[in-house]
C-alpha positions as CSV (number, residue, x, y, z in Angstrom):
1,X,0.0,0.0,0.0
2,X,1.4,3.4,-1.0
3,X,1.0,6.1,1.7
4,X,0.7,9.8,0.9
5,X,4.2,11.1,1.2
6,X,5.1,14.4,3.0
7,X,6.4,16.0,-0.2
8,X,2.9,15.7,-1.7
9,X,1.2,16.9,1.4
10,X,3.5,19.9,1.5
11,X,2.6,20.8,-2.1
12,X,-1.1,20.6,-1.4
13,X,-0.9,22.6,1.8
14,X,1.2,25.3,0.0
15,X,-1.9,26.1,-2.1
16,X,-3.6,27.1,1.2
17,X,-0.6,29.3,2.2
18,X,0.6,26.7,4.7
19,X,4.3,26.3,5.1
20,X,5.8,23.0,6.3
21,X,9.0,22.9,8.2
22,X,11.0,20.0,9.9
23,X,13.2,20.3,12.9
24,X,14.9,18.6,15.9
25,X,13.0,20.0,18.9
26,X,15.2,18.5,21.6
27,X,18.0,16.1,21.9
28,X,19.8,14.7,25.0
29,X,23.3,13.3,24.9
30,X,25.3,11.5,27.6
31,X,29.1,11.8,27.6
32,X,31.6,9.7,29.5
33,X,34.1,10.8,32.1
34,X,36.8,11.5,29.5
35,X,34.7,14.5,28.4
36,X,35.0,17.6,30.6
37,X,32.3,20.2,31.2
38,X,34.6,22.8,29.5
39,X,34.6,20.7,26.4
40,X,30.8,21.0,26.2
41,X,30.3,24.6,27.4
42,X,30.2,26.1,23.9
43,X,26.7,24.5,23.5
44,X,25.3,26.6,26.3
45,X,25.7,29.7,24.2
46,X,23.3,28.3,21.5
47,X,20.1,28.5,23.6
48,X,19.4,29.8,27.0
49,X,17.5,26.5,27.8
50,X,20.5,24.3,27.0
51,X,21.9,22.6,30.0
52,X,24.8,20.4,31.2
53,X,24.1,18.1,34.2
54,X,26.3,15.8,36.1
55,X,23.9,13.0,35.9
56,X,24.5,9.3,35.1
57,X,22.7,7.3,32.5
58,X,20.8,4.3,33.9
59,X,22.4,0.9,33.3
60,X,25.4,2.7,31.6
61,X,27.5,4.1,34.5
62,X,30.4,5.1,32.2
63,X,28.2,8.0,31.0
64,X,28.2,10.6,33.8
65,X,27.3,13.9,32.0
66,X,24.0,14.8,30.4
67,X,23.8,17.5,27.8
68,X,20.3,18.8,26.9
69,X,19.9,20.8,23.6
70,X,16.8,22.7,22.8
71,X,15.9,23.4,19.1
72,X,19.4,22.9,17.8
73,X,19.8,24.1,14.2
74,X,21.3,21.9,11.5
75,X,24.4,24.1,11.6
76,X,24.9,23.7,15.3
77,X,24.5,19.9,15.1
78,X,27.1,19.9,12.3
79,X,29.5,21.9,14.6
80,X,29.0,19.3,17.3
81,X,29.6,16.5,14.8
82,X,32.8,18.1,13.6
83,X,34.2,18.6,17.1
84,X,33.6,14.9,17.9
85,X,35.0,13.6,14.6
86,X,38.1,15.8,14.9
87,X,38.8,14.6,18.5
88,X,38.2,18.1,20.0
89,X,35.6,16.3,22.1
90,X,37.2,13.1,23.2
91,X,35.6,10.1,24.8
92,X,32.4,8.3,24.1
93,X,28.8,9.4,24.0
94,X,25.2,8.1,23.6
95,X,22.0,9.7,22.3
96,X,19.3,9.0,24.9
97,X,16.3,11.2,23.8
98,X,15.2,13.1,20.8
99,X,12.1,15.0,19.6
100,X,11.5,15.3,15.9
101,X,9.0,18.0,14.9
102,X,7.0,19.0,11.8
103,X,5.4,22.5,12.0
104,X,2.7,23.8,9.7
105,X,2.8,27.6,9.6
106,X,0.0,29.8,8.4
107,X,-1.4,33.3,8.9
108,X,-5.2,32.9,9.0
109,X,-6.9,31.6,12.1
110,X,-9.6,29.8,10.1
111,X,-6.9,27.8,8.4
112,X,-5.3,26.9,11.7
113,X,-8.6,25.6,13.1
114,X,-9.3,23.6,9.9
115,X,-5.9,22.0,9.8
116,X,-6.0,21.1,13.5
117,X,-9.5,19.7,13.0
118,X,-8.2,17.7,10.0
119,X,-5.4,16.1,11.9
120,X,-7.5,15.4,15.0
121,X,-10.1,13.7,12.8
122,X,-7.7,11.7,10.5
123,X,-4.5,10.9,12.4
124,X,-4.4,7.7,14.3
125,X,-1.9,5.2,15.7
126,X,-3.4,1.7,15.7
127,X,-1.5,-1.0,17.6
128,X,-2.2,-4.5,16.3
129,X,-3.1,-6.2,19.5
130,X,-4.6,-3.6,21.8
131,X,-6.9,-0.6,21.8
132,X,-5.3,2.7,20.8
133,X,-4.3,5.1,23.6
134,X,-5.5,8.7,23.6
135,X,-5.5,11.6,26.0
136,X,-6.3,15.3,25.6
137,X,-5.2,18.0,27.9
138,X,-5.2,21.8,27.5
139,X,-5.3,21.6,23.7
140,X,-2.7,18.9,23.4
141,X,-3.4,15.5,22.0
142,X,-1.3,12.5,23.2
143,X,-1.3,9.4,21.1
144,X,0.7,7.2,23.5
145,X,1.0,6.7,27.3
146,X,3.6,8.9,29.0
147,X,5.6,5.7,29.8
148,X,5.9,4.8,26.2
149,X,9.4,5.2,24.6
150,X,7.9,6.5,21.4
151,X,5.1,9.1,21.8
152,X,3.2,11.2,19.2
153,X,2.0,14.6,20.3
154,X,-0.1,17.3,18.5
155,X,-0.8,20.9,19.7
156,X,-1.4,24.4,18.3
157,X,1.4,26.9,18.8
158,X,0.0,30.4,18.5
159,X,3.3,32.1,19.4
160,X,5.9,29.9,17.7
161,X,9.4,30.6,19.0
162,X,11.0,30.8,15.5
163,X,8.0,32.3,13.6
164,X,6.1,34.4,16.2
165,X,4.1,36.2,13.5
166,X,2.5,32.9,12.3
167,X,0.0,30.4,13.6
168,X,1.3,26.9,13.9
169,X,0.1,23.3,14.2
170,X,2.9,21.5,15.9
171,X,3.4,17.7,15.6
172,X,6.3,16.0,17.4
173,X,7.5,12.5,17.8
174,X,9.3,11.8,21.1
175,X,11.8,9.0,21.1
176,X,13.3,7.9,24.4
177,X,15.9,5.3,25.3
178,X,18.9,4.1,23.4
179,X,17.1,1.0,22.1
180,X,14.2,3.0,20.7
181,X,16.6,5.4,19.0
182,X,18.7,2.6,17.5
183,X,15.5,1.3,15.9
184,X,15.5,4.5,13.8
185,X,19.2,4.2,13.0
186,X,20.2,7.0,15.5
187,X,23.5,5.9,16.9
188,X,25.7,9.0,16.1
189,X,25.4,12.7,15.8
190,X,26.0,12.2,12.1
191,X,22.8,10.2,12.0
192,X,20.8,13.2,13.3
193,X,22.5,15.6,10.8
194,X,21.7,13.3,7.9
195,X,18.3,12.3,9.1
196,X,15.6,12.2,6.4
197,X,12.7,14.0,8.1
198,X,10.5,13.8,5.0
199,X,10.7,10.0,4.9
200,X,10.3,9.7,8.6
201,X,7.1,11.7,8.7
202,X,5.7,9.9,5.7
203,X,6.0,6.7,7.6
204,X,5.0,8.2,11.0
205,X,2.1,10.5,10.2
206,X,-0.5,8.1,8.8
207,X,-3.8,9.7,7.8
208,X,-7.0,7.6,7.8
209,X,-10.4,7.9,6.3
210,X,-13.6,5.9,7.0
211,X,-15.2,3.2,4.8
212,X,-18.7,4.3,5.6
213,X,-20.3,1.0,4.8
214,X,-18.0,-0.8,7.2
215,X,-18.4,1.9,9.9
216,X,-22.2,1.7,9.6
217,X,-22.1,-2.1,10.0
218,X,-20.2,-1.8,13.2
219,X,-22.5,0.7,14.9
220,X,-23.7,-0.8,18.2
221,X,-27.3,-0.3,17.3
222,X,-27.0,-1.5,13.7
223,X,-29.3,-4.2,12.4
224,X,-28.5,-6.3,9.3
225,X,-29.3,-3.9,6.5
226,X,-28.2,-3.2,2.9
227,X,-25.1,-1.1,2.1
228,X,-27.1,2.0,1.4
229,X,-28.4,2.1,4.9
230,X,-25.0,1.3,6.3
231,X,-23.4,4.1,4.4
232,X,-26.0,6.6,5.8
233,X,-25.4,5.2,9.3
234,X,-21.6,5.4,8.8
235,X,-21.9,9.1,7.8
236,X,-23.8,9.8,11.0
237,X,-21.2,8.1,13.2
238,X,-18.4,9.9,11.4
239,X,-20.0,13.3,11.9
240,X,-19.8,12.8,15.6
241,X,-16.1,12.0,15.6
242,X,-13.9,14.8,16.8
243,X,-10.7,12.9,17.6
244,X,-10.2,9.7,15.6
245,X,-7.8,8.2,18.1
246,X,-10.2,8.7,20.9
247,X,-13.1,7.2,18.9
248,X,-10.9,4.1,18.2
249,X,-9.9,3.9,21.8
250,X,-13.5,3.7,22.8
251,X,-14.6,1.6,19.8
252,X,-11.7,-0.7,18.9
253,X,-14.0,-3.0,17.0
254,X,-14.2,-0.1,14.4
255,X,-10.5,-0.2,13.5
256,X,-11.2,-2.2,10.4
257,X,-13.5,0.5,9.1
258,X,-10.6,2.9,8.6
259,X,-8.1,2.8,5.8
260,X,-5.0,4.9,5.1
261,X,-5.5,7.9,2.9
262,X,-3.5,7.2,-0.3
263,X,-4.5,9.8,-2.9
264,X,-4.2,13.6,-3.3
265,X,-7.9,13.9,-4.1
266,X,-8.9,12.2,-0.8
267,X,-6.6,14.5,1.1
268,X,-7.9,17.6,-0.5
269,X,-11.5,16.5,-0.1
270,X,-11.2,15.7,3.6
271,X,-9.2,18.9,4.3
272,X,-11.8,20.9,2.2
273,X,-14.5,19.5,4.4
274,X,-12.7,20.8,7.5
275,X,-12.4,24.2,5.9
276,X,-16.1,24.3,5.3
277,X,-17.1,23.5,8.9
């Protein structure tokens, strides 16, 4: 099955004056005892939130210094990579946590509401053997439990730190733990510098749309009827869905009624419906 790729989604959203940008929101490194605090101090100048802590990494006692970077630019990550490769920063290190983000910037509030509504209504993460997790708090949607090593989060950012004049729908994937990061090929700083954000978000951000016949059949109060009646019933059910992930959490038997969006026309139709509302 071919999923809608992010390059295509970017081109479609551009027609609505929506810009798409990828970034690394946060990254945490642990360095071993051969690396001094002075070796890492230059990174504190990049962002006031950056921090160096004398804190050990669980199960890896050789790593005794934690370095937290906030919104590091591509250029800053390349500087760090160069210092490691040239031996200016000696010793060993491990990447323990990273947040990848995709931001959708726009000017009109109506477009912001429509795009957020679209993502809430069409983004889902469906585990094979359990009901989907969903929580919503103060405008933020959480698609995984806080204890999960890989967690998808969506929220609106009306005062974006890098683009304060624009409205933003912010989507981030939080990856925690050395094992989870290695699953994505993230061993070295170079892996972050060379990371293919577009490919990552194509695989990670799956958009779903309902099969109205199947959705109507799985209504709790449905009787055995013909497809036409099931389609009408499916439309009624879908109209009441605000957060697809929440709906599937409460109705896991309906998972089979939703299929990935695979065409530009389907994307434009569903987004257009959110603009009309």
